[in-house]
Phi, psi and omega in degrees: 000319180299316182294320179298319178290328175296315179297316177300315179298315180296317179297318179295320179297314180298316179299316178297317181297322181283326187269345183305310179298321180293322179294321179295315178296323184296332179302327181274343182231051187294344181288336182289141180297318181297329179293320178294321178295317180296317179295322177295317178297321179298317179296319178296318179297318178295320179297316178299319178296322179295318178299313181295319179297318180298316179296317180298318178299315181301312185287310189274336182251351180232304188290313179296315176297330176296316178300316180294322178295320178294321180294323181273347182080025181271090186293323181294317178295320178298317177301314181298315181295321178294322177296327180281350176113015178297145180269112183290349181262358179287143181254152176219133185053041175069011176226158177263169178299323179296318178295324177294318178295321177297319180297327179274352184057042181266093186298321181295317179292319179300314180297317179299313182294321178294320176297331180278357177106008179293140178220166182285000000 
């Protein structure tokens, strides 16, 4: 899944880089069919980039730090990340935040993650 999203992100970036000059020119010649096609492609590329950015934010700024907080036993950071929307079932380095808390025998963290929807 990570590789597929990387390819999508790269394709959207290339498409945006190639279409930007055409989109700017198209604003002045909107009656042409090719201009409408380019603008539509441009919109699709931006939408794809937004999807990839949202996924990247979720993984790198919420889910991975949640795993690290569980591993370190930082209950306050875990609470904050869960409130912001971190996925307690996402895995990092082949384990989930719940598995890290179980390995540490951190009952408070385990309870917090289970209340947030973590499952085996």
